[in-house]
N, C-alpha and C positions, 0 to 999 in steps of 0.2 A: 471574496473569500480569497485571503491571499494563498501564493502556492507553498503545498506542503510535501517535500520529499517524504513518498510513502516508504522507502527503502528506510529512511531516518526513522521515521514513525516507529517501524519495527525493529529496527537495529539491526538489518541484516544489511551485508554488502551488495552491491548491484551485480545481478548476473546469479544470485543464490537461486539453489533449486527450489523445486517445488515443495520438497518437503522441509528444507529450513525456513522457507515462507510459513507452512501451517504451523511448524513446531514454534517459533516466535509468535506466531497469532493466538495460540493455542495458551501460551503463558501467558501473555498480556491480557488475554480476554477473560481468565481466570481470575488477575488480578487485578483490572479494574471493571467487573461485572457489576451492574447496578444492584444486583440482587445482594451482593455481600459488600460492597459500600454504596449505600444510598443517597451519597451526596451529588449534588449536580453535576460537580467537576467528572466524579467517576463516569458518570452516562456519556458525558460529553469525551473524555480521553477511549472510552469504551466504543463511541460512535467514530473516533478517528482512526483507532486500530483496525475497526470492522472496514471502512472504507478503502484505507492503505493496503490491507491483505485483499480486498477483493481487487483493487486496481491492478497488483501485481500479479495475481494469480490470470486475470484475465488476460494480459500479457503473455504471461507463461504460456498458456494453452493456444496462443496465436501463433500462426507460421513466422510474422514478420513482428519483431519487438519495436514497435515505434518508440513506444514510452523513453527506451534509453537513449534517444538520439539526443544530442546537445540541444539546451534551446535556441541555439541559432538555427541547427536543422530543421527543428519543429517549426518555427515562424517562417520558415522558407519551403518549408515540407508542402507537396502537392497534395490534396487529398484524393484518394483512390489509387496512389500510384505507390503504396504500402505492398 
């Protein structure tokens, strides 16, 4: 699976507040919910939106926001030093 920026999926800026992320998720989840649109593409979009929101909200709730590090920093990042 290719890298997909969760902020771009939800349409929010990096550093968005928890409320902004939740609002964007609710809007997109409602729009792409499989019960509203039974197509396979809608189910896949819904999963992408759910995965993006979960990723961001996990990072917002932890004291260290390692997700927002640059790709270079992440690849050289030592696990457990966060």
